[in-house]
C-alpha positions as CSV (number, residue, x, y, z in Angstrom):
1,X,79.3,141.6,89.9
2,X,79.8,139.2,87.0
3,X,80.4,140.9,83.6
4,X,77.6,140.2,81.2
5,X,78.3,142.6,78.2
6,X,80.4,141.7,75.1
7,X,82.5,144.1,73.1
8,X,79.9,144.6,70.4
9,X,77.2,145.4,72.9
10,X,79.5,148.0,74.6
11,X,80.4,149.5,71.2
12,X,76.8,150.0,70.2
13,X,76.0,151.6,73.5
14,X,78.9,154.0,73.3
15,X,77.9,154.9,69.7
16,X,74.4,155.5,70.8
17,X,75.6,157.9,73.5
18,X,77.8,159.7,71.0
19,X,74.9,160.1,68.6
20,X,72.7,161.5,71.3
21,X,75.4,164.0,72.2
22,X,75.8,165.1,68.6
23,X,72.0,165.4,68.2
24,X,71.9,167.5,71.4
25,X,74.7,169.9,70.5
26,X,73.3,170.4,67.0
27,X,69.9,171.2,68.6
28,X,68.2,168.3,66.7
29,X,66.7,167.2,70.1
30,X,65.6,169.5,72.8
31,X,63.5,169.6,76.0
32,X,62.2,166.5,77.6
33,X,63.4,164.2,74.8
34,X,66.9,165.5,75.2
35,X,66.8,164.9,79.0
36,X,65.5,161.4,78.7
37,X,67.9,160.4,75.9
38,X,70.8,162.1,77.7
39,X,70.0,160.1,80.9
40,X,69.8,156.9,78.9
41,X,73.1,157.7,77.1
42,X,74.8,158.3,80.5
43,X,73.6,155.0,81.8
44,X,74.7,153.3,78.6
45,X,78.2,154.8,78.9
46,X,78.4,153.8,82.6
47,X,77.3,150.2,81.9
48,X,79.7,150.0,79.0
49,X,82.7,150.9,81.2
50,X,81.8,148.4,83.9
51,X,80.7,145.7,81.4
52,X,77.6,145.0,83.5
53,X,74.0,145.6,82.7
54,X,71.7,145.1,85.6
55,X,68.7,144.7,83.3
56,X,70.3,141.6,81.8
57,X,70.6,139.9,85.1
58,X,66.9,138.9,85.8
59,X,66.5,137.6,82.2
60,X,69.8,135.7,82.2
61,X,71.1,137.5,79.2
62,X,74.8,137.7,78.5
63,X,76.3,139.1,75.3
64,X,79.8,138.2,76.5
65,X,81.6,135.4,74.7
66,X,81.8,132.1,76.7
67,X,85.2,131.5,78.2
């Protein structure tokens, strides 16, 4: 598995997940919206930690700096 995520991409994903968590705990989002956004946030955190996004692969996208 080749890493294809840069640090800025990972930062935005983690910030998004944090924002979803805050919105959930302040009851700004509820029900199906909270479930969908929570699942998306969990995927974002997971992909940030492994520095690999499977959706980038078919499109040849990489936000990682060239070595």
